[in-house]
N, C-alpha and C positions, 0 to 999 in steps of 0.2 A: 577585578575578578572576572575571569572568562565567563561568558554566558552559560548558564547551567542547562537551559533548554536548547536542544539542537533542532533540526528540521522536523523531527518526529519524536518529541518528548525528551526525557532525560535518559541517557544511555551510557553504559560503560561496563567495565569488568566487574562482575558481581562480587561483593564483599571486599573490593579493593577501591575502585572508583565509585561504584554504586553500593554503598554500605547500608545496613539496616537503619543506622542513625540518620543518614541522609534521606532514606525512603520515608522515615517517620516525619522528618522535618518538612518534606514536600507535602505529605498528607495533611499535616496540621495547617501549614500555610494555605494549601488549596482549600481546605475546609473553611478557613476564615474568609478568604477572598470570595469564594462562591457563596458562603453564607451571607456575607454583607450584600452581595449583589441580588440574592433572591429574597432576603428579608425573612427567611424562615427561622423559627425558634428551634425547630428540631429537624435539621437537614437529614437527608438520606443519601447514601452513596452505594453504588454497585461496584464491586471489585472482582475482576476476573484475572486469569493468568494463563500462560502457556505452560506446558509440562516440564520445562527445564527445572533441575533440582533446586536452584537458587530461588525459584519462584515461591516455594513454600516459605522460605525465610522472609522474603520481601513482602509476601502477602500478609504474614503475621505482623510485620512492622507497619505496613500501611494501615491495616485494620486497627492496630493499637493507636496509631497517630490520629486516625479519624475519630475513633471512640473517645480519645482523650480530649478532643475538641468539641465533643457533644454531638457527634454525627452517628446516626444509626447505620450500621454496615450490613449490606446484603452480599454475601459471598457467593459468586456464581461458579466458582471452581474453575476447571480447565475448559475454556470456551474460546472461540475465535474473537479477535478484536472487534469485528463488526457486531458480534453478539452482545458485547458490552454496550456498544453505542445504541443498539436496539433496546436492550433491557432497561437502560436509563430512562428512556421515555415511556416504555411499556409499563414499568413499575412506578412511574411518577417520582423518580429520584432527581436530586439536584446536581449530582456529580457522578461521573464514571471514571474508574481507574483500571487500566489494563497493564498488567505486568508482563512485559515481553520485549525481546530484542529482535523480533521479526525473523529475518533471514540470517542474522548474525550467528556466529558459532556459539555452541552451548555455554562456554564460560561467561559470555556477556549476558546482560539483562537490561531492561529499561522500564520506564514508567510513562504511560501515555494517559493524558487526562481529557475527559469529555465533559462539556457543560450539560445542563438539564435537557437541552434539545437534541443531544446526541452528537453535536459537532465538536471537533477539536478546538481547543482554546486559542483565541487570537494572541498575537505577540504581546499586546498591551496587558492582558490578564496574566500571561506567563511572567512578564516583567514585574507585576505586582507580587506574584508568588515568590519570585527570586528576592525581591526587596525584603519581604517578611522573613525569609530564611536567613538572609544576611543580618537582619536586626536581631534575630533570635525568636524562637516560638515557644518559649517555656513559661510565659507569664499569662495569668488570667484564665487558666483552664477550669472547667466546671468540676464540681464534686457531687457526691451523692447520686440522687436520681437523675441528675442532668448529664451524667456520663453516658456516652453512646452505648448502644447494645449491638452485639454481633450475632448474626444468624445466617443460615444458608438459604439460598434460593432453591425452591423445589423445582425440579425439571427444567433447569436453565437451558440445556441443550435442546430439549423438546420444544420449549417456547420459541426459541430462535428458529428452529427448523420449520415450525408451523408458519412463522412469518415468511420464511423463504418460499414455501409452497404457495402461499397466497399471492406472491409476486410472480409466480411461474405457472400460469394456468395450463400451458401446453403439456400434456402427459408425455413421458419419455419411453413408452412401451416400444419394445423392439430394438432399443439401443443398448449396445454393450460397451461399457466404459471401464477403463483402468484408472484409478485415482491414486496418486502418490501423495500421502498426507504429511510427508516430511517428518514423521514421528512427532508431530506438533499438535497445535490446538485444533486442527481439523480432523484428528484421528477418529473421534466419535461422530462429530456432526456431519462431515462430508459424506461418508458412506450411507448414513441414515437418510440424509436429505435426498441423495440421488436414487436410492432404492425406493423411498416413499414416493418419489416423482415418477417411478415406473421403470427405471433403467435396470439392466443387469449390471451389477457392480463387482469388479475385482479390486479390492483394496490392497495396496502395498505400503510399506513403511507406516503402518497404522498401529504400532505397538510401542508407544513411548515408555521409556524407563527412567526419564529424568536426565539422561546424558546423551541420548542418541538423536536428539532433535537436529535437523539439518545436516546430519552426518552422512555425506555422500548421497543425499536424496533430496527430494523436493524440487522447487522451481529453479534452484541454482545448479542442479545436477540431473539432467534429463535422460542420461544414457540408460539407466535401469528402466525407466518408464517406456522409452522407445522399444526396448527389447520385450518388455511385458506386453505391450500392445500388439506387437507382431506375433508373439507366442500364443496369445489368447484369441487372436483373430478379432480384436476389438475394433469398434468403429472409430474410436479416438481415445486419447488419454488426457487427463487433467493433472497438473502439478501445482500444489499449493506451497506457500512458504510457511515458516514456523508459526505465525499467528493468523494465517489464512485471510489476510486482507487483500491478497492478490492471487492471480493464477496465470499460468501459461498452459499451453496445450500442445499435443502432437496429433497429427492426423493418422489414418490407418496404416500408413507406410512408416511412421515414426518420425516424419519431418516436423520440425518445430513450427508452431504457430505462435508468434510473439504478441505482445500487447497491442502493437499497431494493427496487426491483422485482425485480432479479436475486436478492436474498436471499429474497423472497417466493416466486418460482418454485422456487428450489432447496429451500427449507424444505418446501414441499408435496410436491415430488418425493421428498425424503428421508424425510418422514413416511410417505408411501405405501409406500416401499420398506423401512421399518423401520430406516432409518439415522440418524434424527434422535434423538439421545440425549435422554431425558426429554422428548421433544416440545418442545424448547426451542431458541430462536434467541437469539443474543447480538448486540445492536446498541448504538449510542451514543445519547446524549441528542439528537443532531442528526438522527436518523432521523425521517422524516416520520410524523406521526400516522396517516396512511393505512396504513402498514405494521403498526402496532400493532392497528388496527381489523381489518385483513384477517386477521392471525394469530389474533386472538381469535375471529373467526368460524369459523376452521378448526381450533380446538383446539390452537393452538401458543402456548406461553408465550414471552414476550420478556423477557430479562434485559438491563438497560440499564447502560452504563458511561459513563465520561467520554470525551471526544473523543480519539481517537488509537488506532492499531492495537495499541500495546503494552497498552492497557487491555482491549481486546477479547481479546487473546491471554491475558492474565492470567486473565480470567473463564472463558475456554474451558478453560484448564488446571486451574484450581482446581475447576471444577464438572464436569469431564469431559464437556463438551458437544462437539457435532460440527459446528456451523456458526455462524459469526459474521462480522460485517463492518460496513462503513461506507457511507454514501450515496455516497461518492466512487468506489465500485467496488472497494474494497480488501476482498476476501473471503477468509476463512480456513477451510479444511477440514482440521482437525487429523488426521484419519485418514490423509490422504495428503500433507500438507505442514505444515511448522512455521512458515510465514509466509504472508502474502498472496501468491497466485499467480494472475496474470491469465490465463495460458494454461489452467491447470486449471479456473478458473472458467468460461471461455468454452467449454471442451470439455464440461463438465457441463451448461451452459446449452443448448448445441446438441444434446446427447444427449437432453435433455428434449423439445425440439422434435420430434426424429425419433421418439422412442419413443411420443409421444402422437399424432403426426400433426396437431398443432394449431399454427397460426402463433404466433410469439413475441408478437405484439400481443394475441392472445387469452389466452395464458398470463399475460402481464404484467398483463392487465386484472383479475386477482384482487384487486389493490389500486388504490385511487384516490388519487392524490397530492393532498393538500390544498394549496391555494396557500400558499406559505411565503415570508415576507419577512425578510431579514436586514439590519439597519442597524448599522453600526459608529459608535459615539458616542465622540468624544474627551472625556476627563474629566481633571481635575487629580488626582483621588485615587480609585482603584478601590475601596479599602477603605471610604471614606466612602459611596460609592454603595451598596455591599453592606449597610451598616448603616443606610441611610436609611429612616425610617418612611414618608416621602411616596412613595418608590419602591415600597416594599412595598404600600402602599395602592393605588397606581395599578395594579400588577400584579394585585392581588386583584380590583379593579374590572373589569379586562379579562377575567380568568378567569371572573368571574360572568356577564358578558355572553355569553361563548362557551358557557357551560353544558355543558361536556363535548364540544362539537363543534369545539373548537380547542385551541390550546396556546400558552403563553408561556414563553420561556426567556431569562433574562439571564445572560450568561457573561462574566466578565472575561477579557481577553486575557492570555496567559501571558508576552508579551514587550513589550507596549506599554501606555500609559495609555489603553486603550480598553475600553469595555463593549459587547459584542455583544448586540443586542436582536433576538430571533427570535420571530416570531408566525406561527402557522398558524391559518387560519380557513376556513369553508366557501366563501367567495368572495374573489377577489383584492381587491376594494374594501374588504371588512371587514379583511383582513389588513394592507393598506396603511395604513388609517386608525388601526388599533390600534398598529401599529409606530411610526407618526409621533407618536402621542400619548405613548407610553412613551419614545421617544427624547427628546422635549421635556422630560419630567420628569427623565430621567437627566442631560441636558446642563445642567439648571438647578441641579444640586447643586454647591455650592462648598465 
């Protein structure tokens, strides 16, 4: 059987791949595994969701599964993913469940699980849950008063926003911001948080109807945000994805500020304030070389991980570091959050603009993004490509030509027979030419 859990929980087409029956099985198995680990006779779980229509159905299935396993369920309603991670610890629960497919299209949905400390589950625990699902979860369920109860969390959004404001002491008075909520989980929380922090807020795509989440809006579609920022004369714009665990930004001209640039701005702010542990930033292998060069120039070390927020989190925890993230805008600040938090990231970014009195465009200019080209090459055997001498020689030749002014990365897909060829170079033409050459060599391996 293929592994049920992917890089970010269980995800698939709602009511087809991800059915209510599967959601209930995941909930029952998770309750048993986490219950055994905590030793609690009466575990408590927090359940949240984004506003997509299938979330109502899956929330009911998850709540039923948890209650049938003797878990008391606290329904948080429509909240960002990081709100669930916060509420788990804030409410003393042993398990958190977020029902969301993040930036995926509306027909998809997913289930993300958090342990009692607000962190995503490690692979070993997910494997235990999968084993129980495969064996069947219908035996030995409690009856009578031992069945779990289901109730709503009062003021879940307000509790989360209160937490965000405590982590952002710099008031944002005088700042005008446009926020694109992707018609998702940020639609209530983000405008409230930014207004309470003192900013003048223009909210767009903040009217979810169950089917319009991520539909031509949010962090994967920045054009409407660019236009709105210019039309309103805003200082900057913030774009969230469907579950608000990440954010991207645009400056006052509408130019995109990606996750690497956000990391650069925050790293220097934290270094200046003595908050950057060991003067170290954690990023993935896909972060632009421009980030590495900028951090080197400012005395910041960069620790590199594999692609995926779980690897960033692992490095942050093992090294005791205080800032990490991905080019996609998924940023983790472990002092204040146990997972990526798009609202916290945006608040800290805006606070830097206000405290320095400098526009975001100037702050982000600390790094220059090198042209980056990514080509997905279909292959018959990823392992053969990895072992190929001709591929290794072609990569070495391109690296020699770039002479430290660019970078090459070949990465096999984790789910398909694809090899991703990434090239960064001083010019777009050089990056395009090198990527095309390497892709040709890769595709020729039989």
